[in-house]
C-alpha positions in Angstrom: 110.5 -80.8 0.4 109.9 -78.0 2.9 110.0 -78.9 6.2 106.8 -78.2 7.8 104.1 -79.9 9.8 101.6 -78.8 6.9 98.8 -79.3 9.7 96.8 -77.2 12.1 98.6 -78.6 15.0 101.3 -76.2 13.9 99.3 -73.7 15.8 100.5 -73.4 19.7 97.0 -74.5 20.6 93.4 -74.5 19.8 92.4 -71.0 19.1 88.7 -71.2 20.1 88.1 -69.1 22.9 91.6 -67.6 23.2 92.3 -64.0 23.4 94.9 -62.9 20.5 96.4 -59.5 20.3 97.3 -58.6 16.8 99.9 -56.0 16.1 99.1 -53.7 13.1 95.9 -53.0 11.4 97.7 -53.3 8.1 97.2 -55.7 5.4 99.1 -58.6 7.1 97.2 -57.5 10.6 93.7 -57.9 8.7 94.8 -61.1 7.1 95.8 -62.4 10.8 92.6 -61.3 12.3 90.4 -63.1 9.9 92.4 -66.0 10.2 92.0 -66.0 14.0 88.5 -65.1 14.0 87.6 -68.0 11.6 89.2 -70.2 14.4 87.0 -68.8 17.2 89.5 -66.4 19.0 88.8 -63.1 20.6 90.5 -60.5 18.6 92.1 -57.4 19.7 94.3 -55.1 17.3 96.6 -52.6 18.3 98.2 -50.1 15.9 100.3 -47.0 16.6 98.4 -45.2 14.1 95.7 -42.6 14.6 92.2 -43.0 13.2 93.0 -40.4 10.4 95.9 -42.1 9.3 94.2 -45.4 9.4 91.5 -44.2 7.2 93.8 -42.6 4.7 95.5 -46.0 4.5 91.9 -47.6 3.9 92.7 -50.2 7.2 89.4 -51.1 8.7 89.0 -53.9 11.2 87.5 -57.3 9.8 83.7 -57.9 11.1 84.2 -59.7 14.6 87.1 -58.1 16.0 86.4 -56.9 19.5 88.6 -53.9 19.9 91.0 -51.6 18.2 93.0 -49.7 20.1 95.2 -46.9 17.9 97.0 -43.7 18.2 99.1 -44.6 21.1 102.2 -47.3 22.1 101.5 -50.9 21.3 99.1 -52.7 23.9 100.8 -54.4 26.8 100.3 -58.3 26.0 99.6 -59.2 29.6 96.6 -61.1 29.7 96.6 -62.3 26.1 97.1 -65.9 25.1 98.9 -65.4 21.6 100.5 -62.1 19.9 100.2 -62.3 16.1 102.7 -59.6 14.6 102.7 -57.7 11.3 106.0 -57.5 9.7 106.1 -53.6 10.1 106.6 -54.3 14.2 110.4 -55.1 14.5 111.4 -57.9 16.7 113.3 -55.6 19.3 109.8 -53.6 19.9 109.3 -53.1 23.6 106.3 -54.8 23.3 107.6 -58.0 22.0 110.2 -57.9 24.7 107.6 -57.8 27.1 105.5 -60.8 25.6 108.8 -62.9 25.8 109.2 -61.7 29.4 105.6 -62.8 30.1 106.2 -66.1 28.1 103.3 -65.2 25.7 103.9 -67.2 22.5 103.8 -65.0 19.3 103.4 -65.7 15.5 103.3 -63.7 12.3 101.4 -64.0 9.0 104.4 -65.8 7.0 105.4 -68.0 9.7 101.8 -69.3 10.0 101.7 -69.5 6.2 104.9 -71.5 5.9 104.0 -73.8 8.9 100.4 -74.7 7.2 101.1 -74.7 3.9 100.9 -77.8 2.0 102.0 -76.8 -1.3 105.8 -76.9 -2.6 106.8 -73.1 -1.8 109.3 -71.0 -3.8 110.6 -68.2 -1.6 112.2 -65.1 -3.1 114.1 -62.3 -1.1 116.8 -59.7 -1.8 117.4 -56.0 -1.1 116.4 -55.3 -4.7 114.5 -57.4 -7.5 112.6 -59.5 -5.4 109.5 -58.2 -6.8 110.3 -58.5 -10.2 111.5 -62.0 -10.0 108.6 -63.0 -8.4 106.2 -61.6 -10.7 108.3 -62.9 -13.5 108.4 -66.5 -12.1 104.7 -66.3 -11.5 104.2 -65.6 -15.2 106.3 -68.5 -15.9 104.0 -70.8 -13.8 100.9 -69.3 -15.6 102.5 -70.0 -19.0 103.2 -73.3 -17.8 99.6 -74.0 -17.0 100.3 -75.4 -13.4 98.4 -74.7 -10.2 100.1 -71.9 -8.2 99.4 -69.1 -6.0 101.5 -66.1 -5.7 101.7 -63.6 -2.9 103.8 -62.7 0.4 105.1 -59.5 0.4 103.8 -58.7 -3.2 100.2 -57.8 -4.0 97.5 -57.0 -1.8 95.5 -60.3 -1.6 95.2 -62.4 1.7 97.8 -65.5 1.8 96.3 -67.0 5.0 92.9 -66.8 3.6 94.2 -69.3 0.4 95.4 -72.0 2.5 92.5 -74.0 1.8 92.9 -73.7 -1.9 96.5 -75.0 -1.5 97.1 -78.9 -1.7 100.5 -80.9 -2.4 100.0 -80.3 -6.1 100.0 -76.5 -5.8 103.2 -74.4 -6.5 103.3 -71.3 -3.8 105.3 -68.4 -5.2 106.1 -65.9 -2.4 108.1 -62.6 -2.2 109.4 -62.8 1.3 110.9 -59.6 3.0 113.6 -59.2 5.7 111.2 -58.1 8.1 108.8 -61.1 7.3 112.0 -63.4 8.0 112.3 -62.0 11.4 109.9 -64.6 12.8 109.9 -67.7 10.2 110.9 -71.3 11.5 110.7 -72.6 8.3 112.3 -72.4 4.8 110.8 -72.8 1.3 111.7 -76.0 -0.5 113.3 -73.5 -3.2 114.8 -70.2 -1.5 116.3 -67.7 -3.6 118.2 -64.5 -2.7 118.5 -61.9 -5.7 121.2 -59.9 -3.8 122.0 -58.2 -0.3 123.1 -54.8 -0.4 123.3 -51.9 2.2 119.2 -51.1 3.0 117.0 -50.6 6.2 120.2 -49.7 8.0 117.9 -47.3 10.0 116.3 -50.4 11.6 118.9 -53.0 11.7 122.8 -53.3 11.9 124.4 -54.4 8.7 125.0 -57.9 10.3 121.4 -58.0 11.6 120.3 -57.5 8.1 122.4 -60.2 6.2 121.5 -62.4 8.8 117.6 -61.6 8.2 118.1 -62.6 4.5 120.2 -65.7 5.6 117.1 -66.9 7.6 115.5 -67.9 4.3 118.0 -70.7 4.0 118.5 -71.8 7.5 115.9 -74.3 7.9 116.2 -76.0 4.5 117.1 -79.7 4.4 119.0 -81.8 2.2 116.4 -82.2 -0.6 115.6 -78.4 -0.8 117.4 -76.1 -3.2 119.1 -72.7 -2.7 119.6 -70.2 -5.5 122.1 -67.1 -5.0 123.7 -64.5 -7.1 127.3 -65.2 -7.8 127.7 -61.5 -8.9 126.9 -60.3 -5.2 129.8 -60.3 -3.1 127.3 -60.6 0.0 125.6 -63.8 -1.3 128.8 -65.5 -2.2 129.8 -66.4 1.4 126.2 -67.9 2.1 126.8 -70.8 -0.3 128.9 -72.5 2.1 126.0 -72.9 4.6 123.9 -74.3 1.7 122.1 -77.5 3.0 120.7 -78.8 -0.2 121.2 -78.1 -3.8 123.2 -74.9 -4.8 122.2 -73.4 -7.7 124.3 -70.1 -8.8 123.3 -67.4 -11.3 125.4 -64.5 -12.9 125.3 -62.0 -15.6 128.9 -61.7 -15.7 129.8 -65.1 -17.2 129.2 -68.9 -16.9 128.5 -70.2 -13.3 130.1 -73.7 -12.1 127.3 -76.5 -11.5 123.8 -75.8 -11.9 122.2 -72.6 -12.4 121.7 -69.6 -15.1 124.1 -67.1 -16.6 124.3 -64.5 -19.7 126.7 -65.3 -22.2 127.0 -63.7 -25.5 123.7 -61.9 -25.0 121.9 -65.2 -24.5 120.4 -66.8 -21.3 121.6 -70.0 -20.5 120.5 -72.5 -18.0 122.3 -75.7 -17.0 120.7 -78.6 -14.8 123.0 -81.4 -14.8 125.7 -81.6 -17.6 123.7 -80.0 -20.4 123.3 -76.2 -20.9 120.4 -75.0 -23.0 120.0 -71.3 -24.5 116.6 -70.0 -23.1 116.4 -66.6 -24.7 118.3 -64.0 -26.6 118.9 -60.8 -24.6 116.9 -58.9 -27.3 113.9 -60.7 -26.2 114.0 -59.2 -22.7 111.6 -56.2 -22.7 113.0 -54.8 -19.2 115.4 -52.1 -19.1 118.7 -52.1 -17.0 121.5 -54.6 -16.2 120.1 -55.2 -12.7 116.7 -56.3 -14.6 119.2 -58.9 -16.8 119.9 -59.9 -13.4 116.5 -60.6 -12.3 115.7 -62.3 -15.4 118.7 -64.9 -15.2 117.6 -65.4 -11.5 114.1 -66.1 -12.5 115.1 -68.5 -15.2 117.2 -70.6 -12.8 114.3 -70.6 -10.2 112.1 -71.8 -13.0 114.4 -74.3 -14.6 114.6 -75.8 -10.4 110.9 -75.6 -10.2 110.7 -77.9 -13.5 108.9 -75.3 -15.6 108.8 -76.1 -19.4 111.4 -74.2 -21.2 108.8 -73.0 -23.7 106.7 -71.6 -20.8 109.5 -69.6 -19.2 110.5 -68.3 -22.9 107.1 -66.7 -23.5 106.9 -65.4 -20.0 110.1 -63.5 -20.5 109.3 -62.2 -24.0 105.7 -61.1 -22.9 106.7 -59.6 -19.4 106.9 -55.9 -19.1 107.5 -55.8 -15.5 105.5 -54.7 -12.4 104.0 -51.2 -11.5 106.2 -48.6 -10.0 109.5 -50.4 -11.0 110.7 -48.4 -13.7 107.2 -48.1 -15.2 106.8 -45.5 -17.7 103.8 -43.6 -17.1 103.9 -41.6 -20.2 105.3 -38.9 -22.4 104.7 -35.1 -21.8 106.5 -31.9 -23.1 108.8 -34.0 -25.2 110.0 -36.1 -22.2 109.3 -39.7 -21.1 108.2 -39.8 -17.3 109.1 -43.0 -15.4 107.9 -44.2 -12.2 110.4 -45.8 -10.0 108.6 -45.5 -6.6 110.0 -48.8 -5.5 113.8 -47.4 -5.3 113.5 -46.7 -1.4 117.4 -46.6 -1.2 120.2 -45.3 -3.1 121.3 -48.4 -4.5 118.0 -48.9 -6.1 118.1 -45.4 -7.5 121.5 -46.0 -9.1 120.1 -49.0 -10.9 117.2 -46.9 -12.0 119.7 -44.1 -13.6 122.0 -46.9 -15.1 118.8 -48.1 -17.1 118.9 -45.2 -19.3 121.2 -43.4 -21.5 119.3 -40.3 -22.2 119.8 -37.2 -20.0 117.9 -37.6 -16.8 116.1 -35.1 -14.6 116.1 -37.4 -11.4 113.4 -36.6 -8.4 114.8 -37.6 -5.2 112.9 -37.7 -1.9 110.9 -39.0 0.8 112.3 -40.3 4.0 115.9 -41.5 4.2 117.2 -44.7 6.0 120.8 -43.3 6.7 122.5 -44.9 3.8 125.6 -43.9 1.9 125.2 -41.7 -0.9 128.7 -42.0 -2.4 127.8 -44.3 -5.1 124.6 -42.0 -6.0 126.9 -38.9 -6.1 129.2 -40.4 -8.6 126.6 -42.0 -11.0 124.4 -38.6 -10.9 127.6 -36.7 -11.8 127.5 -38.1 -15.4 124.0 -39.2 -15.8 121.8 -36.5 -14.2 121.0 -33.1 -16.3 119.2 -32.0 -13.1 118.0 -33.2 -9.7 115.1 -32.0 -7.9 114.8 -33.2 -4.2 111.4 -33.2 -2.2 109.9 -34.5 0.9 111.3 -34.8 4.5 114.8 -35.6 3.2 115.3 -33.0 0.6 117.7 -31.0 2.2 119.9 -33.9 3.1 119.8 -35.1 -0.6 120.3 -32.1 -2.0 123.4 -31.0 0.0 125.1 -34.5 -1.2 124.0 -34.1 -4.9 124.4 -30.4 -5.4 128.1 -30.5 -5.4 128.0 -32.7 -8.3 124.9 -31.8 -10.0 124.9 -27.8 -9.9 121.7 -28.0 -11.2 120.1 -29.4 -8.2 116.8 -27.8 -6.8 114.8 -28.2 -3.5 110.8 -28.1 -3.2 108.7 -29.4 -0.4 106.3 -32.0 -2.0 106.0 -34.5 -5.1 103.6 -32.4 -6.8 106.1 -29.3 -6.4 108.8 -31.7 -7.9 107.0 -32.8 -10.8 105.8 -29.0 -11.5 109.8 -28.1 -11.4 110.7 -30.9 -13.6 107.9 -29.8 -16.1 109.4 -26.3 -16.2 113.0 -27.8 -16.9 112.7 -30.6 -18.9 114.0 -30.7 -22.7 112.9 -32.9 -25.7 114.4 -36.4 -25.1 114.8 -36.4 -21.4 113.5 -38.7 -19.0 112.0 -37.5 -15.6 112.7 -40.3 -13.2 111.2 -40.6 -10.2 113.7 -42.9 -8.3 113.5 -41.5 -4.8 116.0 -43.1 -2.9 114.1 -42.6 0.1 110.9 -44.3 1.8 107.4 -42.8 1.2 106.4 -42.7 4.8 107.1 -39.1 5.4 103.8 -38.1 3.2 102.4 -41.4 1.9 101.4 -44.8 3.4 103.5 -46.9 0.8 105.4 -46.5 -2.2 102.6 -47.6 -4.3 100.4 -45.0 -3.3 103.4 -42.5 -4.0 103.6 -43.9 -7.5 100.1 -43.4 -8.0 100.1 -39.8 -7.1 103.2 -39.5 -9.7 101.2 -41.2 -12.5 98.1 -39.0 -11.8 100.4 -35.7 -11.8 102.5 -36.8 -15.2 98.8 -37.2 -16.5 97.7 -34.0 -16.0 100.8 -32.5 -18.0 100.1 -30.6 -21.2 100.5 -32.9 -24.0 100.3 -36.0 -21.9 100.3 -39.0 -24.1 100.2 -42.6 -22.4 102.1 -44.2 -25.3 105.6 -45.7 -24.4 108.2 -44.3 -27.2 110.0 -47.1 -29.0 
């Protein structure tokens, strides 16, 4: 079981009448504000974004918030009783350093949820694949007909607002990001790490980043389970620190002990001494080797959670993926247009490229994270017929790719990139938006960027939403 008090006394004090400062008016900040207001706190919200940016993001303060301070550095916490932090505010932010100096306690949405949640928690993190894995595990739970709640870093629903509907018989399936793990002091009963690869190195050092991913395991106890990817070189050393049951996954061959793996085009699962074939590879509707790894990880999680095998099989066979992750936006001009806006790192863009055998026109752009491009360069050399670079990082991406893909162009916006691809496309091509950069140069999220891409594709001549066989 998860080591948690499961009571409101996990809070530092009674919130009634207390002055609470919330950093960020994003989804998590609004969820925190509603939670604090419902318990009688006086709430102030501070966000560095200006009014126009907040309006564009649809970020409106919940009714009852006393004050919103925007368009400037985060408000000094002096005089407040508690600071509540969105994951977008990093732990070394000067405002949080100041709170520590003043002895003001601080918390976060995920920290509070794990402290107060009464259900069994399955937590899934990783550099890539965590959203797909989380969604597939939720689909398995749905097919199994059990009571469950899914959320965290996936979706747009409040998680603190759902605490009252969760009891000891509820399974809670959470995607948890490394930035959410900055502030947690509890671990899920079943904790899974899909992989740990270079990412977000514009925010943290590599050792810090690995340490944040490791944090999902840190507070586990002997009765808990850790599910780790044996194919991932960074995850393998973490196995020695597992305090409870170790479950391994692999798509390269059989794993020792309990786990799930791919063998002879079948997904096999073992708990105890017996291994069972869960499904054939041909039943998996997701493209790409990385998605095979996600399915095997989800199978291991589902088996560890005790989901019936038949329910897991049905979920895998009917699962088409989640939006903005190798999502086919439609066909136009004889080509298939694919929305992989979630690919905010070169490693994710490489996974996208590896999902296709057709000639690819790759759309790269956004804001870069100072990550190495060597692997993407080598793969693009053989996989890309053309590369179109857009956004803030367009020149940096073009400089790196032009040497290996002579047909590399630079444009300013995503709209320009779609127009350039439409002019260069040939029948049978795949036009792949797999940007390798974040959306924050032009969009509030990768989802908004992906939605814009979908709209641009729908406007192309001869567009059809039909997915080719």
